[in-house]
PLY file of the C-alpha trace (Angstrom):
ply
format ascii 1.0
element vertex 336
property float x
property float y
property float z
element edge 335
property int vertex1
property int vertex2
end_header
129.68 105.35 55.54
132.79 107.54 55.73
130.64 110.27 57.29
129.33 107.74 59.83
132.94 106.79 60.63
133.83 110.47 61.07
130.95 110.85 63.52
131.87 107.67 65.41
135.38 109.00 66.03
133.86 111.84 68.04
132.87 109.24 70.61
136.39 107.88 71.13
137.17 108.08 74.84
133.64 108.78 76.04
131.56 105.68 75.28
133.20 102.91 77.33
132.20 100.27 78.16
130.20 100.72 74.93
131.77 101.08 71.47
131.98 104.33 69.47
129.33 104.22 66.73
128.14 106.67 64.07
124.97 106.63 61.95
123.78 108.58 58.91
120.32 108.43 57.27
120.05 109.23 53.55
117.27 109.22 50.97
117.72 110.01 47.27
121.12 111.53 48.00
119.72 113.84 50.68
121.00 113.70 54.27
117.98 113.31 56.54
119.70 112.92 59.91
122.85 111.77 61.66
124.21 111.04 65.12
126.83 109.24 67.15
126.88 107.46 70.49
128.32 109.83 73.10
128.06 108.25 76.55
127.21 104.77 77.82
123.65 104.57 79.11
122.39 107.22 76.68
120.77 106.76 73.24
122.78 104.92 70.59
123.82 106.40 67.26
120.84 105.00 65.32
118.25 106.49 67.67
120.07 109.83 67.70
120.17 109.90 63.89
116.43 109.16 63.74
115.71 111.87 66.34
117.91 114.30 64.39
115.94 113.58 61.21
112.61 114.12 62.99
113.82 117.42 64.51
114.73 118.58 60.98
111.19 117.85 59.81
112.14 114.73 57.85
110.00 112.17 59.68
107.84 111.37 56.64
110.97 110.76 54.54
112.34 108.07 56.87
110.07 105.43 55.37
112.14 103.64 52.76
115.34 105.58 53.54
118.80 104.05 54.03
120.70 104.17 57.31
124.48 103.72 57.35
125.89 102.50 60.67
129.50 101.72 61.57
128.50 98.69 63.71
125.73 96.12 63.50
122.71 97.65 65.29
121.96 96.29 68.73
119.04 93.89 68.96
118.77 93.32 72.72
117.66 95.33 75.73
120.45 96.87 77.81
120.48 100.31 79.42
118.65 101.46 76.29
116.06 99.71 74.05
117.20 97.85 70.91
118.08 100.05 67.95
116.49 97.47 65.63
113.12 98.39 67.19
113.61 102.06 66.34
114.63 101.24 62.75
111.59 99.02 62.27
109.25 101.57 63.89
110.07 104.40 61.45
110.05 101.95 58.50
113.57 102.55 57.25
113.94 100.49 54.06
117.63 99.61 54.01
120.32 99.13 56.63
124.03 99.20 55.71
126.58 98.58 58.46
130.34 98.16 58.59
131.52 95.93 61.44
129.74 92.82 62.68
128.95 92.56 66.41
131.74 90.45 67.98
129.44 89.08 70.69
128.34 85.57 69.71
124.99 86.15 71.43
124.13 89.04 69.10
126.10 88.53 65.89
123.75 88.36 62.88
120.62 88.68 64.98
119.90 92.18 63.68
119.96 90.89 60.10
117.28 88.31 60.88
115.03 90.76 62.74
115.27 93.48 60.11
114.81 91.17 57.13
111.77 89.64 58.82
110.22 93.13 58.57
111.09 93.52 54.89
114.17 95.67 55.43
117.17 95.13 53.14
120.44 94.58 55.02
124.02 94.85 53.79
127.16 94.61 55.89
130.91 94.84 55.49
130.95 98.27 53.80
134.22 99.96 54.89
134.37 96.97 57.21
138.08 97.11 57.95
137.97 100.76 59.04
134.85 100.15 61.12
136.44 97.12 62.78
139.50 99.17 63.76
137.17 101.73 65.36
135.71 99.09 67.67
138.79 96.84 67.93
139.52 97.57 71.59
135.86 97.19 72.54
135.60 93.90 70.65
138.72 92.68 72.47
137.26 93.59 75.86
133.95 91.87 75.06
135.79 88.65 74.24
138.52 88.69 76.91
136.83 90.66 79.71
139.87 92.89 80.13
141.07 96.15 78.55
142.94 96.60 75.31
146.42 97.67 76.47
148.34 100.29 74.50
151.92 100.97 75.61
153.17 104.45 74.80
156.88 105.19 75.22
159.09 108.14 74.36
162.76 107.34 73.79
165.99 108.68 72.41
167.44 107.01 69.33
169.57 104.85 71.61
166.48 103.59 73.45
166.72 105.62 76.65
163.63 106.99 78.39
165.29 109.97 80.10
167.64 112.87 79.36
170.35 114.33 81.54
169.02 117.87 81.90
165.48 117.90 80.51
162.28 116.21 81.62
160.81 116.08 78.10
161.94 113.88 75.25
159.06 114.52 72.86
158.62 117.51 70.59
155.53 119.73 71.09
153.82 118.09 68.08
154.58 114.60 69.38
153.25 115.61 72.81
149.93 116.51 71.19
149.81 113.02 69.71
150.47 111.58 73.19
147.61 113.63 74.62
145.37 112.33 71.83
146.12 108.82 73.08
145.07 109.96 76.55
141.89 111.44 75.12
141.00 108.08 73.57
141.81 106.14 76.76
139.72 105.29 79.80
142.70 104.99 82.11
146.46 105.62 82.24
148.70 103.29 84.22
152.07 104.11 85.79
154.24 102.68 88.52
154.93 104.24 91.89
158.48 105.08 90.78
157.16 107.34 88.02
154.97 109.19 90.52
157.82 109.66 92.99
160.29 110.79 90.34
158.16 112.91 87.97
154.95 113.77 89.87
152.91 113.58 86.63
149.35 114.89 86.27
148.40 112.33 83.56
145.58 114.58 82.35
144.34 115.35 78.83
145.58 118.84 77.97
146.62 119.38 74.34
145.20 116.56 72.13
144.97 116.75 68.35
141.17 116.53 68.56
139.05 118.99 70.53
137.83 117.04 73.57
134.12 116.49 74.02
132.81 118.46 77.00
131.56 115.08 78.23
135.03 113.52 78.24
136.02 112.54 81.78
139.68 112.71 82.69
141.04 109.17 82.43
141.47 107.18 85.60
145.06 107.35 86.85
146.11 103.85 87.94
149.23 103.63 90.12
150.86 100.25 90.81
153.09 100.19 93.88
154.36 97.83 96.54
153.34 100.21 99.33
150.77 103.00 98.95
152.50 104.89 101.75
155.43 105.44 99.39
153.25 107.64 97.16
153.71 111.27 98.28
150.50 112.57 99.82
151.04 115.93 98.12
151.55 114.54 94.60
149.37 116.05 91.87
147.29 112.93 91.29
146.16 112.93 94.92
145.59 116.67 95.29
144.28 118.02 91.98
140.63 118.43 90.96
140.59 114.89 89.54
141.89 113.18 92.67
138.78 110.98 92.73
139.96 109.52 89.40
143.18 108.19 90.96
143.34 104.51 91.92
146.33 103.10 93.83
146.81 99.33 93.65
149.28 97.54 95.94
151.30 94.37 95.53
149.98 93.06 92.22
151.01 89.45 91.64
148.60 88.57 88.81
148.54 91.30 86.15
145.88 89.63 84.03
143.54 89.37 86.99
144.20 93.05 87.77
143.23 93.98 84.20
140.06 91.93 84.45
139.14 93.80 87.63
139.79 97.19 85.98
137.37 96.15 83.24
134.64 94.77 85.50
134.85 97.40 88.25
135.60 100.59 86.33
134.45 99.78 82.79
137.95 100.35 81.42
138.15 99.23 77.79
141.21 101.23 76.67
144.20 101.23 79.03
147.24 103.37 78.24
150.61 102.42 79.73
152.92 105.35 80.43
155.10 103.45 82.87
158.83 102.98 83.27
160.93 100.21 81.78
160.69 97.61 84.54
156.90 97.67 84.66
156.70 97.79 80.88
158.89 94.68 80.69
156.51 92.86 83.04
153.53 93.59 80.79
155.49 92.48 77.72
156.69 89.25 79.31
153.15 88.33 80.31
151.86 89.00 76.78
149.47 91.71 77.94
150.37 94.51 75.53
148.12 94.72 72.45
149.43 97.85 70.80
152.68 99.79 70.83
153.34 103.49 70.17
156.93 104.72 70.34
157.95 108.34 69.94
161.62 108.41 68.90
163.36 111.74 69.48
166.43 112.61 67.35
168.75 112.46 70.36
171.64 110.23 71.38
172.19 110.64 75.08
172.97 107.39 76.84
171.90 107.17 80.45
170.67 104.64 83.00
167.02 104.23 81.92
166.67 101.83 78.95
163.23 101.27 77.46
163.20 97.54 78.28
165.86 96.82 80.92
167.41 93.43 81.61
168.30 90.44 79.47
166.44 89.10 76.42
162.66 88.82 76.71
161.34 85.28 76.98
159.90 85.73 73.50
160.31 88.42 70.91
157.40 90.76 70.28
156.76 91.51 66.61
154.69 94.15 64.88
151.81 93.70 62.49
149.76 96.47 60.90
152.57 98.88 61.66
152.73 102.51 60.57
155.35 105.24 60.79
154.22 108.81 61.41
156.40 111.85 60.75
156.02 114.15 63.73
158.93 116.49 63.07
161.51 116.33 64.38
160.37 113.07 66.02
159.27 109.82 64.41
156.33 107.88 65.82
156.22 104.12 65.30
152.85 102.44 65.91
151.66 98.88 65.50
149.77 95.90 66.88
151.89 93.34 68.73
151.40 89.74 67.65
0 1
1 2
2 3
3 4
4 5
5 6
6 7
7 8
8 9
9 10
10 11
11 12
12 13
13 14
14 15
15 16
16 17
17 18
18 19
19 20
20 21
21 22
22 23
23 24
24 25
25 26
26 27
27 28
28 29
29 30
30 31
31 32
32 33
33 34
34 35
35 36
36 37
37 38
38 39
39 40
40 41
41 42
42 43
43 44
44 45
45 46
46 47
47 48
48 49
49 50
50 51
51 52
52 53
53 54
54 55
55 56
56 57
57 58
58 59
59 60
60 61
61 62
62 63
63 64
64 65
65 66
66 67
67 68
68 69
69 70
70 71
71 72
72 73
73 74
74 75
75 76
76 77
77 78
78 79
79 80
80 81
81 82
82 83
83 84
84 85
85 86
86 87
87 88
88 89
89 90
90 91
91 92
92 93
93 94
94 95
95 96
96 97
97 98
98 99
99 100
100 101
101 102
102 103
103 104
104 105
105 106
106 107
107 108
108 109
109 110
110 111
111 112
112 113
113 114
114 115
115 116
116 117
117 118
118 119
119 120
120 121
121 122
122 123
123 124
124 125
125 126
126 127
127 128
128 129
129 130
130 131
131 132
132 133
133 134
134 135
135 136
136 137
137 138
138 139
139 140
140 141
141 142
142 143
143 144
144 145
145 146
146 147
147 148
148 149
149 150
150 151
151 152
152 153
153 154
154 155
155 156
156 157
157 158
158 159
159 160
160 161
161 162
162 163
163 164
164 165
165 166
166 167
167 168
168 169
169 170
170 171
171 172
172 173
173 174
174 175
175 176
176 177
177 178
178 179
179 180
180 181
181 182
182 183
183 184
184 185
185 186
186 187
187 188
188 189
189 190
190 191
191 192
192 193
193 194
194 195
195 196
196 197
197 198
198 199
199 200
200 201
201 202
202 203
203 204
204 205
205 206
206 207
207 208
208 209
209 210
210 211
211 212
212 213
213 214
214 215
215 216
216 217
217 218
218 219
219 220
220 221
221 222
222 223
223 224
224 225
225 226
226 227
227 228
228 229
229 230
230 231
231 232
232 233
233 234
234 235
235 236
236 237
237 238
238 239
239 240
240 241
241 242
242 243
243 244
244 245
245 246
246 247
247 248
248 249
249 250
250 251
251 252
252 253
253 254
254 255
255 256
256 257
257 258
258 259
259 260
260 261
261 262
262 263
263 264
264 265
265 266
266 267
267 268
268 269
269 270
270 271
271 272
272 273
273 274
274 275
275 276
276 277
277 278
278 279
279 280
280 281
281 282
282 283
283 284
284 285
285 286
286 287
287 288
288 289
289 290
290 291
291 292
292 293
293 294
294 295
295 296
296 297
297 298
298 299
299 300
300 301
301 302
302 303
303 304
304 305
305 306
306 307
307 308
308 309
309 310
310 311
311 312
312 313
313 314
314 315
315 316
316 317
317 318
318 319
319 320
320 321
321 322
322 323
323 324
324 325
325 326
326 327
327 328
328 329
329 330
330 331
331 332
332 333
333 334
334 335
């Protein structure tokens, strides 16, 4: 199952609006085939693992073998046929999966179909890790809007800028930030960030080598007036200009998120915005996850991370972790 999880991670950032899934087929301790879902609309992990086994000349060994899958296999027709059909067709004898399908229409259905054909089924193996892999997708299935991760870089005194340098983060921490971009479907900023910094918001130096099939994330710009966005800014003139979306006068942020999900298939949304816009997302309870890169600098300045008075309600961490990213510290957690 850990190998299936490793494979599934290769699909982070390329499978939306589908989940990242890995599959491994084993018999008598021998690896017959493996695969992972790469792009929505193309074969799922289970079918790719079966095809991989057949290409290796292991077709006859599939009967009675065990397949390990990070997520309950699909049992309904979508853009591709059900994976349960493929498993039944090659007569795999045992199915072991990690996370249960969060969709009420499908949850547990695979178990019934497979067992009806004499196939043993076990679930929950490495379940917690598998659930984390598909957490944002499961959220989007239930709420019909993206999982929102806010990424901020600050000094130790909570400022988002420095007097004489554009960058706060160390080179190693910047690679971590680009990994977040790699795993995201879209990055959102405000018009002020575009006017002040002219960012590219592209994936350049992530920790993981990007799949050649990874599309640059959509760049979402929120502004009161699109005419205030410089026509010669990078996001409107570079080779990914068609991946830039400017949205004017947003009054209902939740509705905007729902539209990003339904129209663009955005499951993972990364906030890289300034303090005022960040505060708005926090006040409306729309931030699911928080990543803060804290640089070992005390500098003061006019740009606090969350400007203004107290928030209407405090936001608290759960499942938090602290990463050493010398000389920076990265704090990451889920917001309750």
